[in-house]
C-alpha distance (Angstrom), angle and dihedral (degrees) to the residues before:
residue distance angle dihedral
M1 . . .
S2 3.80 . .
K3 3.84 91.5 .
A4 3.80 91.5 50.4
F5 3.82 91.0 48.6
S6 3.83 90.8 48.9
R7 3.79 91.7 51.2
I8 3.80 92.7 48.3
Y9 3.80 90.6 47.8
I10 3.83 92.6 50.2
F11 3.80 90.5 46.4
L12 3.82 91.5 52.2
V13 3.82 92.0 48.0
F14 3.80 92.6 51.6
F15 3.81 90.9 41.9
F16 3.80 93.1 56.4
L17 3.81 90.4 44.0
Y18 3.79 98.6 49.2
A19 3.83 106.4 22.9
P20 3.84 93.2 82.9
I21 3.81 91.0 49.0
L22 3.80 92.9 48.4
L23 3.81 89.6 47.4
L24 3.80 90.3 51.2
I25 3.82 91.2 51.4
F26 3.80 91.8 45.3
F27 3.82 93.1 55.5
S28 3.81 91.8 46.3
F29 3.83 84.4 77.0
N30 3.81 93.2 51.0
S31 3.79 115.9 124.3
S32 3.81 92.2 -146.1
N33 3.81 131.9 55.0
S34 3.80 94.7 -103.1
N35 3.79 134.2 115.8
V36 3.78 91.3 -168.2
A37 3.81 110.2 44.5
F38 3.80 120.7 46.4
N39 3.82 108.1 -146.6
G40 3.78 101.2 176.9
F41 3.80 143.8 -46.4
S42 3.80 116.4 -70.5
L43 3.82 141.0 152.3
R44 3.80 90.0 -147.2
W45 3.79 95.6 117.1
Y46 3.80 93.6 48.9
E47 3.79 88.5 53.6
E48 3.80 91.6 48.5
L49 3.79 90.3 48.2
F50 3.81 92.0 59.3
H51 3.82 89.7 49.6
D52 3.81 95.1 49.7
E53 3.81 103.7 100.4
E54 3.82 94.4 -173.4
I55 3.80 94.5 56.5
L56 3.81 93.9 40.7
R57 3.81 91.3 50.6
A58 3.81 90.7 48.5
L59 3.82 90.5 47.4
L60 3.81 91.0 51.5
N61 3.83 90.9 48.6
T62 3.81 90.2 49.0
L63 3.80 93.8 50.1
I64 3.82 92.9 46.9
V65 3.81 93.1 48.8
A66 3.82 93.2 43.2
S67 3.82 92.9 48.1
L68 3.80 95.4 47.8
A69 3.81 94.1 41.3
S70 3.81 91.5 48.4
V71 3.81 94.5 49.4
I72 3.82 94.8 44.9
S73 3.82 94.9 42.9
T74 3.82 91.4 46.4
I75 3.82 91.1 53.1
I76 3.81 93.7 45.8
G77 3.82 93.9 40.8
T78 3.81 93.4 48.2
A79 3.80 91.4 49.9
A80 3.81 90.1 47.7
A81 3.82 92.8 48.9
I82 3.82 91.2 50.0
G83 3.79 90.4 48.6
L84 3.81 91.9 48.9
S85 3.81 91.0 51.2
N86 3.83 88.2 65.0
F87 3.82 94.2 51.9
K88 3.77 124.1 100.7
K89 3.78 114.8 -93.3
W90 3.82 98.0 -103.9
K91 3.82 93.4 45.1
K92 3.78 91.3 47.6
K93 3.80 91.8 49.2
A94 3.81 92.2 49.0
I95 3.82 93.4 50.1
M96 3.82 92.5 44.6
N97 3.82 89.1 53.6
I98 3.81 88.6 53.0
T99 3.81 88.8 48.3
Y100 3.82 89.8 56.6
I101 3.82 92.1 58.8
P102 3.86 97.0 76.9
V103 3.81 89.2 46.0
L104 3.81 93.0 53.0
N105 3.79 93.8 36.2
P106 3.85 114.0 105.1
D107 3.81 111.8 -107.6
I108 3.80 91.9 -124.5
I109 3.82 91.0 61.3
T110 3.81 91.3 48.1
G111 3.81 90.7 48.6
I112 3.81 95.1 48.5
S113 3.82 93.6 44.5
L114 3.81 92.2 50.8
L115 3.82 90.5 46.1
L116 3.81 90.6 53.5
L117 3.81 89.8 47.4
F118 3.81 92.5 52.9
V119 3.81 91.4 45.6
A120 3.82 90.7 50.1
F121 3.82 90.5 53.7
N122 3.81 91.7 40.9
I123 3.81 93.3 -119.9
P124 3.83 110.6 158.1
G125 3.80 117.3 -130.7
G126 3.78 115.3 -101.7
F127 3.80 142.9 91.7
I128 3.82 95.3 -29.2
T129 3.81 95.4 50.3
V130 3.82 92.0 47.1
L131 3.81 91.1 48.6
I132 3.82 92.8 49.2
A133 3.81 90.7 47.3
H134 3.81 92.7 50.7
I135 3.80 92.3 47.8
T136 3.81 88.9 49.7
F137 3.80 96.3 55.8
D138 3.82 94.1 36.3
I139 3.82 96.8 56.9
P140 3.86 97.1 69.1
Y141 3.81 90.8 51.6
V142 3.80 90.8 50.1
I143 3.81 91.5 50.8
L144 3.81 90.9 49.3
A145 3.82 90.7 48.8
I146 3.83 95.6 47.8
T147 3.82 98.3 42.6
P148 3.85 97.0 70.2
R149 3.80 89.9 49.9
L150 3.81 90.9 53.4
R151 3.81 89.9 58.4
H152 3.82 89.0 64.4
V153 3.80 94.0 50.9
D154 3.80 115.1 96.9
S155 3.80 106.2 -113.9
H156 3.81 90.4 -146.5
L157 3.84 95.8 58.9
F158 3.79 93.0 85.7
E159 3.79 93.4 49.4
A160 3.81 92.6 44.0
A161 3.81 91.4 53.4
Q162 3.80 90.3 51.0
D163 3.80 91.0 48.8
L164 3.80 87.7 56.0
G165 3.81 90.6 56.9
A166 3.82 103.4 -91.4
T167 3.78 120.0 139.4
P168 3.83 116.4 -119.3
V169 3.83 90.7 -102.1
N170 3.81 93.8 48.1
A171 3.79 91.0 43.8
F172 3.80 90.6 55.1
F173 3.82 97.4 45.7
K174 3.82 95.7 41.5
A175 3.81 101.7 37.6
V176 3.81 109.3 22.6
F177 3.81 106.7 24.5
P178 3.85 96.3 60.5
Q179 3.81 88.4 56.4
L180 3.79 90.3 54.9
I181 3.81 98.3 48.9
P182 3.85 96.5 96.4
G183 3.80 90.5 50.7
I184 3.81 92.1 45.1
V185 3.82 91.7 50.7
S186 3.82 90.5 49.1
A187 3.80 91.1 48.0
F188 3.81 92.0 48.9
L189 3.81 92.8 49.8
M190 3.81 90.8 47.6
A191 3.81 92.0 49.8
F192 3.81 91.2 46.0
T193 3.81 91.8 50.9
L194 3.81 92.9 47.2
S195 3.81 91.1 50.6
I196 3.79 93.9 50.0
D197 3.79 91.9 44.7
D198 3.81 98.2 46.2
F199 3.78 118.1 110.9
V200 3.81 110.4 148.3
V201 3.83 98.9 56.3
T202 3.82 92.2 39.8
F203 3.80 91.3 49.8
F204 3.81 91.5 58.1
V205 3.82 99.2 44.5
R206 3.82 104.9 32.9
G207 3.80 99.3 84.6
N208 3.80 121.2 -153.4
A209 3.80 101.2 -66.4
F210 3.80 100.6 55.1
S211 3.80 127.8 64.3
T212 3.76 135.3 179.4
L213 3.78 129.0 -161.8
S214 3.80 94.4 -95.3
T215 3.82 93.9 51.2
V216 3.82 92.6 46.4
I217 3.80 91.8 49.7
Y218 3.82 89.1 48.7
T219 3.81 89.4 54.2
I220 3.81 91.5 47.4
T221 3.82 92.3 51.2
K222 3.80 88.7 65.5
R223 3.79 85.0 70.4
K224 3.79 128.5 38.2
I225 3.81 108.7 -56.6
P226 3.83 111.1 -118.9
L227 3.79 118.1 -138.2
S228 3.80 88.7 -120.2
I229 3.83 84.3 82.7
N230 3.81 87.8 58.1
A231 3.80 88.8 51.9
L232 3.80 90.9 50.1
C233 3.83 91.3 50.4
A234 3.81 90.5 49.2
I235 3.81 91.6 52.7
M236 3.82 92.0 46.9
L237 3.81 90.8 49.8
L238 3.81 90.2 50.8
C239 3.82 90.1 51.6
V240 3.82 91.2 49.9
L241 3.80 91.7 49.9
T242 3.81 90.4 48.9
V243 3.82 91.5 52.1
L244 3.81 92.2 47.0
I245 3.79 92.2 50.1
A246 3.81 91.2 47.5
V247 3.83 92.1 49.5
N248 3.81 91.8 48.6
I249 3.80 91.8 49.4
F250 3.81 89.9 49.2
D251 3.83 91.6 49.8
K252 3.81 92.5 48.7
R253 3.80 92.5 49.7
K254 3.78 91.1 48.4
S255 3.82 91.5 49.3
R256 3.80 90.8 51.3
E257 3.81 91.3 50.2
E258 3.81 90.8 50.8
F259 3.82 91.7 52.4
K260 3.81 92.7 49.2
């Protein structure tokens, strides 16, 4: 009885999580402009999506910002996490508590504070302000993703590599860095996802001349939502699934090599 109840409960949880997404994908193949009645299979909305210059431009802007912000924040966050690992316990704990603040901070406060900062320095809203904002809120997540991985790295690896004649730089990249790769990949993917998903902070700092996917979709929702948005969501979901599958395959192969 308990097993049956557990299975039903898990099924209901996953149903409520994924039913809306599956419904969205299903209606992206609708021949008519309706999210309620399915009138036949068609790729019409996928074709319209690739002819919509506004959405494609916003998608390109989003990918550029997310890619740059993820790379820069991953580099800075990884360096910060490594530096923190060498601090004394009380200093490390104090700084980690400060690092948690941007994570727990409501996005609207982050957006307004960054807007006021850019206004104070007379920096016009646009690509640069959005990029700086995304790097700012990505860095704490990168630090929090890298730190647990550092706990599993042998603290003597770096010193041992130097004792064997490696320079500090070579010792880090040949002995320590390979151990951090899984954490770095996870941190990068998290930062990339947060950048693509962000709306509130971007809305405050973007100005009038620069748009991302989230801000364009917000503008479109004021009118009737075209099913080309459904098609876009379906493609993005497919890309996410592809990345997840690729990462899992990579992790499994690496685990097998370590056991050999």
